[in-house]
C-alpha positions as CSV (number, residue, x, y, z in Angstrom):
1,M,206.0,-81.2,-79.2
2,T,203.3,-81.8,-76.6
3,T,205.1,-84.9,-75.3
4,S,208.5,-83.2,-74.9
5,R,206.7,-80.3,-73.2
6,I,205.0,-82.6,-70.6
7,T,208.2,-84.6,-70.0
8,D,210.2,-81.4,-69.4
9,L,207.5,-79.9,-67.1
10,L,207.2,-83.0,-64.9
11,S,211.0,-83.3,-64.7
12,R,211.1,-79.8,-63.2
13,H,208.0,-79.8,-61.1
14,P,206.7,-82.6,-58.8
15,L,203.6,-84.5,-59.8
16,V,202.0,-85.4,-56.4
17,D,199.5,-88.2,-56.6
18,G,197.0,-88.3,-53.7
19,H,196.2,-92.0,-53.5
20,N,197.8,-95.4,-54.5
21,D,196.9,-98.8,-53.0
22,L,200.1,-100.7,-53.7
23,L,200.7,-101.5,-50.1
24,W,197.4,-103.5,-49.8
25,E,198.3,-105.3,-53.0
26,L,201.7,-106.2,-51.5
27,R,199.9,-107.6,-48.5
28,T,197.5,-109.7,-50.4
29,L,200.0,-110.9,-53.0
30,A,203.0,-111.7,-50.8
31,N,202.4,-110.7,-47.2
32,Y,204.7,-107.7,-47.9
33,D,207.6,-109.9,-49.1
34,L,209.5,-107.5,-51.4
35,D,211.6,-110.3,-52.7
36,A,208.5,-112.0,-54.0
37,V,207.1,-108.8,-55.5
38,D,210.1,-106.7,-56.3
39,V,208.9,-103.3,-57.5
40,A,212.4,-102.4,-58.8
41,G,211.5,-104.1,-62.0
42,P,208.3,-104.6,-64.0
43,V,205.5,-106.3,-61.9
44,A,202.8,-107.9,-64.0
45,R,200.5,-108.4,-61.0
46,T,200.2,-104.7,-60.0
47,Q,199.7,-101.3,-61.7
48,T,202.6,-99.8,-59.8
49,D,206.3,-100.4,-59.9
50,I,209.4,-98.1,-60.0
51,P,210.0,-98.1,-63.7
52,R,206.4,-97.1,-64.4
53,L,206.4,-94.5,-61.7
54,R,209.4,-93.0,-63.4
55,A,207.8,-93.2,-66.8
56,G,204.7,-91.5,-65.4
57,G,206.7,-88.6,-64.1
58,V,205.5,-89.2,-60.5
59,G,207.4,-86.9,-58.1
60,A,205.6,-87.6,-54.9
61,Q,203.1,-90.3,-53.8
62,F,200.7,-90.6,-50.9
63,W,200.7,-94.4,-50.2
64,S,197.3,-95.5,-48.9
65,V,197.3,-97.5,-45.7
66,W,193.8,-98.8,-46.2
67,V,192.3,-101.7,-44.2
68,P,188.8,-103.2,-44.5
69,C,186.0,-101.5,-42.7
70,E,184.7,-104.9,-41.5
71,L,187.7,-105.4,-39.1
72,P,186.9,-104.9,-35.4
73,P,188.5,-101.7,-34.1
74,A,191.6,-103.3,-32.4
75,Q,192.3,-105.4,-35.5
76,A,191.8,-102.4,-37.8
77,V,194.4,-100.4,-35.8
78,T,196.8,-103.3,-35.9
79,A,196.3,-103.8,-39.7
80,T,196.9,-100.1,-40.3
81,L,200.1,-100.3,-38.3
82,E,201.2,-103.3,-40.4
83,Q,200.5,-101.2,-43.6
84,I,202.6,-98.3,-42.3
85,D,205.4,-100.7,-41.4
86,A,205.3,-102.1,-44.9
87,G,205.4,-98.6,-46.3
88,H,208.5,-97.8,-44.3
89,A,210.1,-101.1,-45.5
90,L,209.3,-100.2,-49.1
91,I,210.9,-96.7,-48.8
92,E,214.0,-98.1,-47.0
93,R,214.5,-101.0,-49.5
94,Y,214.4,-98.7,-52.5
95,A,216.1,-95.7,-50.9
96,T,217.6,-94.6,-54.2
97,D,214.1,-94.1,-55.6
98,F,212.0,-93.2,-52.6
99,G,212.4,-90.8,-49.7
100,L,210.1,-90.4,-46.7
101,A,208.5,-86.9,-46.6
102,A,206.9,-85.4,-43.5
103,T,206.3,-81.8,-44.8
104,A,205.7,-79.8,-47.9
105,D,209.4,-78.7,-47.8
106,D,210.4,-82.4,-47.7
107,I,208.4,-83.1,-50.9
108,E,210.3,-80.5,-52.7
109,K,213.7,-81.5,-51.3
110,I,213.3,-85.2,-52.1
111,F,212.0,-84.4,-55.6
112,A,215.1,-82.2,-56.1
113,S,217.3,-85.1,-55.1
114,G,215.9,-87.2,-57.9
115,R,213.7,-89.4,-55.7
116,I,210.0,-89.9,-55.3
117,A,208.8,-88.3,-52.1
118,S,206.6,-90.7,-50.1
119,L,203.9,-90.0,-47.6
120,F,201.1,-92.1,-46.1
121,G,197.4,-91.6,-46.1
122,A,195.1,-93.6,-43.8
123,E,192.0,-94.4,-45.8
124,G,189.1,-94.5,-43.3
125,G,188.4,-93.2,-39.8
126,H,188.0,-96.8,-38.6
127,S,191.8,-97.0,-38.6
128,I,192.0,-94.9,-35.4
129,G,189.6,-97.1,-33.3
130,N,187.8,-94.0,-32.0
131,S,191.0,-92.9,-30.3
132,L,192.6,-89.5,-30.7
133,A,195.8,-91.0,-29.2
134,T,195.9,-93.5,-32.0
135,L,195.4,-90.6,-34.5
136,R,198.4,-88.8,-33.0
137,T,200.4,-92.1,-33.2
138,L,199.6,-92.4,-36.9
139,Y,200.8,-88.9,-37.5
140,A,204.1,-89.6,-35.7
141,L,204.6,-92.6,-38.0
142,G,204.2,-90.5,-41.1
143,V,200.5,-90.4,-41.9
144,R,199.7,-87.0,-43.4
145,Y,196.0,-87.4,-44.2
146,L,193.1,-89.4,-42.7
147,T,190.1,-90.1,-44.9
148,L,187.2,-89.6,-42.4
149,T,185.3,-92.7,-43.7
150,H,185.8,-95.5,-46.2
151,E,182.7,-97.4,-47.6
152,K,181.0,-97.7,-44.2
153,N,180.1,-95.1,-41.6
154,T,182.3,-94.7,-38.6
155,D,180.9,-94.2,-35.2
156,W,181.3,-90.5,-35.8
157,A,181.0,-89.8,-39.5
158,D,178.7,-90.7,-42.4
159,A,180.0,-92.3,-45.5
160,A,178.8,-91.8,-49.1
161,T,178.1,-95.5,-49.6
162,D,176.3,-96.3,-46.4
163,E,172.9,-95.4,-44.9
164,P,173.1,-92.1,-43.0
165,A,173.5,-92.6,-39.3
166,H,174.7,-89.2,-37.9
167,G,173.6,-86.5,-40.4
168,G,177.3,-85.8,-41.1
169,L,179.9,-85.5,-38.3
170,T,179.1,-86.1,-34.6
171,A,180.6,-84.0,-31.9
172,F,183.5,-86.5,-31.7
173,G,183.9,-86.3,-35.4
174,V,184.3,-82.5,-35.1
175,E,186.9,-83.1,-32.4
176,V,188.8,-85.5,-34.8
177,V,188.9,-82.7,-37.4
178,R,190.1,-80.2,-34.8
179,E,192.9,-82.5,-33.6
180,M,194.0,-83.2,-37.2
181,N,194.2,-79.4,-37.7
182,R,196.3,-79.1,-34.5
183,M,198.8,-81.7,-35.7
184,G,198.9,-80.6,-39.4
185,M,197.3,-83.8,-40.7
186,L,195.2,-83.1,-43.8
187,V,191.5,-83.8,-43.4
188,D,190.5,-86.0,-46.4
189,I,186.8,-86.0,-47.4
190,S,186.8,-88.5,-50.2
191,H,184.4,-91.3,-49.5
192,V,182.2,-89.3,-47.1
193,A,178.6,-88.2,-47.5
194,P,177.8,-84.7,-48.7
195,S,176.6,-83.9,-45.2
196,T,180.0,-84.9,-43.8
197,M,181.7,-82.9,-46.5
198,D,179.8,-79.8,-45.3
199,D,180.3,-80.5,-41.6
200,A,184.1,-81.0,-42.2
201,L,184.3,-77.7,-44.2
202,D,182.4,-76.0,-41.4
203,A,184.6,-77.5,-38.6
204,T,188.1,-77.3,-40.1
205,E,190.5,-74.4,-39.4
206,A,192.9,-75.6,-42.2
207,P,192.6,-76.4,-45.9
208,L,191.3,-80.0,-46.6
209,V,191.5,-82.4,-49.5
210,F,189.6,-84.9,-51.5
211,S,192.4,-87.4,-52.0
212,H,190.7,-89.3,-54.9
213,S,187.3,-88.1,-56.1
214,S,185.9,-86.7,-59.3
215,A,183.0,-84.3,-60.3
216,R,179.5,-85.4,-59.6
217,A,178.0,-83.1,-62.2
218,V,180.0,-85.0,-64.9
219,C,179.3,-88.5,-63.5
220,D,176.5,-88.9,-61.0
221,H,178.3,-91.3,-58.6
222,V,178.0,-90.9,-54.8
223,R,181.8,-91.0,-54.5
224,N,182.1,-87.8,-56.5
225,V,182.0,-84.2,-55.3
226,P,178.7,-82.2,-55.8
227,D,179.0,-78.7,-57.3
228,P,177.9,-76.9,-54.1
229,V,180.8,-78.5,-52.3
230,L,183.2,-77.7,-55.1
231,A,182.1,-74.1,-54.8
232,R,183.2,-74.0,-51.2
233,M,186.8,-75.0,-51.9
234,P,188.2,-71.6,-52.8
235,A,187.2,-70.2,-49.4
236,N,188.7,-73.3,-47.7
237,G,191.9,-73.2,-49.8
238,G,192.1,-77.0,-50.3
239,V,192.3,-79.2,-53.3
240,V,190.1,-81.8,-55.1
241,M,192.4,-84.6,-56.4
242,V,190.6,-86.0,-59.4
243,T,190.6,-89.8,-59.6
244,F,190.9,-92.1,-62.6
245,V,188.6,-95.0,-61.5
246,P,186.3,-95.5,-64.5
247,P,183.0,-96.0,-62.5
248,F,183.5,-92.5,-61.1
249,L,184.1,-91.0,-64.6
250,T,181.0,-91.8,-66.7
251,D,177.5,-93.0,-66.0
252,E,178.0,-95.9,-68.4
253,A,181.1,-97.1,-66.7
254,A,179.4,-96.7,-63.3
255,E,176.6,-99.0,-64.4
256,W,179.2,-101.5,-65.8
257,G,181.1,-101.3,-62.6
258,R,178.0,-102.2,-60.6
259,R,177.4,-105.3,-62.7
260,Y,181.1,-106.2,-62.5
261,S,181.2,-105.8,-58.7
262,A,178.0,-107.9,-58.3
263,E,179.4,-110.8,-60.4
264,R,182.8,-110.5,-58.7
265,E,181.3,-110.7,-55.3
266,R,179.1,-113.6,-56.4
267,R,182.2,-115.5,-57.4
268,G,184.2,-114.4,-54.4
269,V,186.9,-112.8,-56.5
270,D,189.2,-110.1,-55.2
271,L,189.0,-106.5,-56.5
272,S,192.6,-106.6,-58.0
273,V,194.6,-107.2,-61.2
274,E,194.9,-110.8,-60.2
275,G,191.1,-111.1,-59.7
276,L,190.5,-109.5,-63.1
277,R,192.1,-112.6,-64.8
278,E,189.6,-114.8,-63.0
279,M,186.8,-112.7,-64.5
280,S,188.0,-113.1,-68.1
281,D,185.0,-115.1,-69.3
282,W,182.6,-112.5,-67.9
283,L,184.6,-109.7,-69.4
284,A,184.5,-111.3,-72.8
285,G,180.7,-111.0,-72.8
286,N,180.5,-107.7,-71.0
287,P,183.0,-105.2,-72.6
288,R,183.8,-102.2,-70.5
289,P,182.6,-98.8,-71.9
290,V,185.5,-96.8,-73.4
291,V,187.1,-94.4,-70.9
292,T,190.3,-92.4,-71.8
293,A,192.4,-89.5,-70.7
294,K,189.8,-87.2,-72.4
295,T,187.2,-88.5,-69.9
296,V,189.5,-87.7,-66.9
297,A,190.2,-84.3,-68.4
298,D,186.5,-83.5,-68.5
299,H,186.4,-84.0,-64.7
300,V,189.6,-81.9,-64.2
301,E,188.2,-79.1,-66.3
302,H,184.8,-79.2,-64.4
303,V,186.6,-78.9,-61.1
304,R,188.6,-76.1,-62.5
305,E,185.5,-74.3,-63.8
306,V,183.6,-74.5,-60.4
307,A,186.4,-74.4,-57.8
308,G,189.2,-72.8,-59.8
309,V,192.5,-73.9,-61.1
310,A,194.1,-73.4,-57.6
311,H,192.0,-76.2,-56.2
312,V,192.4,-79.2,-58.5
313,G,194.9,-82.0,-58.2
314,I,195.5,-85.7,-59.1
315,G,194.6,-88.8,-57.1
316,G,194.8,-91.7,-59.5
317,D,193.9,-94.6,-57.1
318,Y,196.1,-97.1,-59.0
319,D,196.0,-100.6,-57.5
320,G,192.7,-99.7,-55.9
321,Y,190.6,-100.9,-58.9
322,P,191.5,-103.5,-61.6
323,L,190.8,-101.4,-64.7
324,F,191.7,-97.8,-65.6
325,P,191.4,-95.6,-68.7
326,D,192.5,-97.3,-71.9
327,D,195.4,-94.9,-72.4
328,M,196.2,-94.6,-68.7
329,P,196.2,-98.3,-67.5
330,D,198.9,-97.9,-64.8
331,V,201.1,-95.3,-63.2
332,A,203.0,-94.7,-66.4
333,G,199.9,-93.0,-67.8
334,Y,199.8,-89.5,-66.2
335,P,201.5,-87.8,-69.2
336,A,198.5,-88.8,-71.4
337,L,196.3,-86.6,-69.1
338,F,198.7,-83.7,-69.1
339,A,199.1,-83.9,-72.9
340,E,195.3,-83.8,-73.3
341,L,195.0,-80.8,-71.1
342,A,197.9,-79.1,-72.9
343,D,196.0,-79.7,-76.2
344,R,193.0,-78.0,-74.6
345,G,195.0,-74.9,-74.0
346,W,196.3,-75.3,-70.4
347,S,199.3,-73.1,-69.7
348,D,202.4,-74.5,-68.1
349,G,201.6,-72.6,-64.9
350,D,198.2,-74.2,-64.7
351,L,199.6,-77.7,-65.4
352,V,202.2,-77.2,-62.6
353,A,199.4,-76.2,-60.2
354,L,197.4,-79.4,-61.1
355,A,200.4,-81.7,-61.0
356,G,201.4,-80.9,-57.4
357,G,201.7,-77.1,-56.8
358,N,198.2,-77.0,-55.3
359,L,198.7,-79.9,-53.0
360,I,202.0,-78.7,-51.8
361,R,200.5,-75.3,-51.0
362,T,197.6,-76.9,-49.2
363,L,199.9,-79.0,-47.1
364,R,202.1,-76.0,-46.3
365,D,199.1,-74.0,-45.3
366,A,197.9,-76.8,-43.0
367,E,201.3,-76.9,-41.4
368,A,201.1,-73.2,-40.7
369,V,197.7,-73.6,-39.1
370,A,199.1,-76.4,-37.0
371,R,201.9,-74.2,-35.7
372,D,199.5,-71.5,-34.7
373,L,197.1,-74.0,-33.0
374,Q,199.9,-75.8,-31.1
375,A,200.9,-72.4,-29.6
376,R,197.3,-72.1,-28.3
377,R,196.2,-75.6,-27.3
378,G,197.6,-78.9,-26.4
379,P,196.5,-82.4,-27.5
380,S,192.8,-83.2,-27.1
381,R,191.9,-85.7,-24.4
382,V,188.3,-86.0,-25.5
383,R,186.9,-89.5,-25.7
384,I,184.0,-90.5,-27.9
385,E,181.9,-91.5,-24.9
386,D,182.4,-88.0,-23.4
387,V,180.7,-86.2,-26.2
388,D,178.6,-88.7,-28.3
389,S,175.7,-90.6,-26.8
């Protein structure tokens, strides 16, 4: 009964996932050659393809246009544009399955047409090369959120996984947030330091998101959201999209992940499904701690307890890490989480809010703020050298 209930619910209401790294996998596997990696059929080398998206009930997807932090600014911008170009090519090639969405209304219309609404999220402020004009260009090309940092600090924001350099956002960082608000681009504070989370919440005039983060009280990982920040989400109106990456879910998996990453880097192996095969000997002697949909549900319920059911969503991060929960190994796995929550007593209304209702509301609210701000101020011409020394 639970299975049919979840299938029916996701057929009528869009499941919006906040983060998927398929585009980078297409780059590394085949330089974006969709003949070589045809996602219309089963793809063994990725965690994402169209049949599994359909099986998972995915109704809308933010495709990450991540590029490495180590790239010089001009190269980072170029690589980001290449990622966006590949995303458009993906949507155009599989037009019977995907549709490009620019607004909350588009998500609902495309889902109603039987297709998967597709949006882009730029994962890291290094992708704009310290330029608000570049930020506006990304928006024009379909990017609907910018993660303020990735693993390294930018020149204007501190990351969770780097040594603090700014104490949060600089003056230019605040200007980035203000300009995103003016355009209607969601401010994403996954990956950032708690000081940056607080500064962004202080600076923003619109709801913001965590596109793929879990609860720090459940797993003490720097990529997760502390309770004091969760407690600020109702006043902001945004959404925490819980991720499925095992090292962010349990302390045991986090410790295993540190050892796996150290060995992977020692061997020069990619963080990918392909790279996982090259680590088979190490994996045989270092079994991963068990992580399941129940583990993910613990994070979802904690976010609900602290922030409220109106402020929790889903951000799987498939194809961004080689291993996922045992019963959710790829994008077909979302129903396992919803079935677990249903068994814990979640109502249909609450499951719909989690699936995508909250994110759609957040995006629609950000669009309303943007209309108001555009009536009062034009594009910002601030340069980083004007305000940061």
